[in-house]
N, C-alpha and C positions, 0 to 999 in steps of 0.2 A: 745409347740411342734406343735399342730394343726394349730396355727396361722402362725408359720414359714412355715409349709408345704403348707398352702394355699397361702402364699406369693410366694413361689418357683413356684407353679403351675401357679399362675397369671403371674409372670414374664416370664415363659416358653411359655405362650400362647401369649405373645406380639410379634408383628412383627415390624421390623424396618421400619420406614417411607420411602417410595420411594423417591429417590433424585429428587429434582425439575428439570424439563427439562431446559436445557440451552436455553436462548433466546437472540437475539441481534437485534437492529435496526442498519442500516448502510447506508452510502452514497455509491452509485455505479457510477463509471464513465466508459465511453465507448460509444458505439453507442446509448445506453440509459443512460441518466443522471437522477438519481432519488434517493430519500431517501426511503428506504424500512423499514416498521415497523416490530415489533417482530413477528407478525402473518403472515408476508409475503405480506401485502397489501401496496400499494404505498401511501406514505404520501406527497410526493412532487416530481415534475419532472420539467425538463427544456428541451426545444426542441432544443438540440444541441448535436453534437458528441464531446466528451471531452477525454482528455488524463490523467488528474490528477485532484484532487480536495480535498477540505477541508471544513468541517462545522466549521466555526470560533466560538470563544467564544461568539461573539455578535449575533450569530444565522445566519449571512449571509453565503453564499456559495462562496468560491473562486475556480475558475475553469481554467484549462489550456485547451484552445480551439484547436480542430483539425483544420487543414487547410481546408478552405471553401471559398465560394465566398466572404463572409463578411470579413474573416480573411485568405487571400491568403498565408500568412506565419505563420499561427497559431496565437495564442494570449492568453491573460489573461483577465478574467472579474471577478468582484465580484457582486453578485446579492442578493437581499433580498428574503425572502420566498415568497413575492408577485411577484417576478420576475423582480423587478425594478433594472436596471443596475446602480450601484453606482461607478463603476470603470471599465476602459477599457484600454488595451494596446495591440497594434498590433505588431506581430513579424516582423522582418526585413529580415529573410532568408526563409528557407523551412518549418521548423516545430518548434513549441514550445511544448516540451514534458512534462515538469514539472513546477510546481509553488509551492512555499512555503512561508508562511507568517513569516517574521522575527521579525517584530515589528508593531506598529500601522501605520507606514508610509513607511515600507521597505519590499520589496518582493524579493525572489530569483526566477529567471527564467532561464531555460536552452533552448538554441537555437541549432537546427541542421541545417547544411548548409556547405558551403565551408569554413566558419570560425566558427567551433563548439565552443560554449562558454557558460559560466555561467555568468549571469548578476545579479547585485543587482540594483533594480530600486525603485524609490519612487512612490507614488500614483499620482504624476503629470507626470509620465513617464520619468523622468530624470534618466539617467544611472549614478550610483555612483561608480560602480566597474565592471570591466570586467576581467574574468579569462578564458584564452584560454585552450581548452582541447587538449591533445595530443592523437589523435585518427585517425583512417583511415577516409578518406573522399570520397572513391570510392562509397560506399553505404551510402548515407546521412541518410536514414531512420533507418539504423542500427548503428548509431553512439553512442547514449546514451539513457538512460531512466530516472529513478527516482533519479535525483540529489538532495542532501540534504546538508544544512549547518549544521555543527557539533558544539557542545558546545565550542570546542577549536578554533573556527573561521575558520577551514578548510572546504573543500567541498568534499563529498563522491559521486562518480559517477560510476554507472554501465555502461560499454562500451561493447555493445552487440557483434558485429562482432570481436572485439579485444579479446573477452573472458577474460576480466580483469575488476576488480573493482579498481579504483584509488582514493586516497585521495590527493586533491590539496591544496596547500597553497593559500592565496589571491594573491600572486605574480605569481602563475601558476606552482610552483615547485611540483614535486611528493613527498609527505611525506610518503606514504605507498601504497602498491598495493598487490593484490593477483590474481593469475590466477584462472579461473573457468572452470569446466568441460564442460559447455555449455554456451550459451548466457545469461549473467546476466541481469535481469530486475530491481530487487529491491535490494538495499543494505541498511541495517539498522544497525547503530552503537548502540549496546546495552549498558545498564548501567554498565555492567562488562567489557566493552572494546572489547567484541567479536563483530563480524559482521554477521548478518543474510542475506543470499543471496538467491533469487529465480532464478532458471535457466530455463526459458521458455520451449523450446521444449525438454529440458532434463528431464522435468517432475520431477523436483528435487528442494528441499530446503535444504540448508546447512548452518551450523554455523561454523565460523572459529575463532580462537583466534588471538591475536595480532601478532603472528609469521606466521599466515596464515595456521596453521594446522587445519584440520577439527576435530571438537569436537562433532558434531551432524549432522545427515542427515535424510531426509525423502524422500522416493520415493514410487512408486506404489508397489514395492516389500514388503514394510512394512505394506501395507493395505490389508484388506480382499478382497476389490474390487479396480480396477484401477481408483480411483477417481480424480487423477491429470492429467489434459489435458492442457498443455501449462501454466506452473506455472509463472504467471506474478506478480501481486501485492501480498504483504504480510504485516502482522501486528503482532507484538508481544504484547500480552495482559499483563496487570499488574500481572495476576496470573501465568505467565510463559508459557501459551499456545500460539500456533502459528496459525494464520488464513491465508489461502492461497486461491487465486482465480485461477480457471481454465478458462483462457480466451477462450480456444477452445471448451468449453462445449456448446452444442446445446440445442434445446428445450427438456425439460424433463430430462436433465442431471444435475448432481451436479455441482454447480458453485462456491460454497465456502465451505471449510471445516475448522474446528477447531480441532487441535490435541494437546494432552498433551505432555510434554517432553518425556513420555514413548511411544509416538506415538499412543495413543488411540484416536479414533475419537469420540468427544463428541458433535459436532454440525455440521449440514450441511444445505446448502440452495440450493434448486432446484426450478426452475421456468419453465413455459411453453414457455418463450421467446426464440426465436432462437439466440438472441444476447448474447455474452459472457460479462463478467465483466473485464474490463481492469485493474482497480485498485479500491480501496474501502477504507472506513474509518469506522471501527466499532465504533458506537456512545455510546452504553450502553450494559450492561449485566444484564438481569433480571430487566430492567427498571432503573438501577442505572447508571448514566452517568459516562463514563470513564474520568480520569483526563487528563488535557491538559498539554503538547502536547502529542498526541499519538505516539507510536513508529511504524512508517510506512514510 
């Protein structure tokens, strides 16, 4: 009896261990192109303004370049951690907004201009496939953003000013589409068939099902503080959480947030930089690398 009482008192005196803080390292693209470590320090940087990017399984970084003197129509490069350029492709129109590695020798590229299109190119620069986009061309900058090739071979494209996300077949036909409440920037086809969409100045992230019906939504109204400011890039993590960037965040403001499906904020990133993060790739959680490819 005395031993049992002592055990009860001992257990009662125990305190649950505090949950470990969530940490991530990530690639950030935008006016500052860099890999940020879990403690917030810069692990790697590249002196260029970029639109999209990936840390590839071989450790190299694939980047969609903003229009510049060197890349008048935007472009794509792949660089090593030492900054050596091992691949380069220059756009032929006004902007190259996205890039995606499809295989060892094939890339997806989206071009904005008077002939908005998705291209599949090889690492010699040869165009193997061209998919025309059905979108407005009055405002070229607002034609499209994060185009992605899907497992079914189609292409998912957020079309900002049209306020629509479209899925195109390789022949250019529209296989699926959904209207959005504001300009869509990111469209991610999830493993359950739903689509996660970030709506820029709507400060909104939504998830829709195959019929286009909204099944989840996150806005500043769901948060204790208005942390979303121009919701551009997004990534769905393996644990079901969603990370969102606020491209409009300035110095000292929160630039990345991670929320659970229940809309609880479990991680944030704030920096003194005046530049926002256009898009990003979460590389690890608690030092454990995320599986490839990431849902972003």
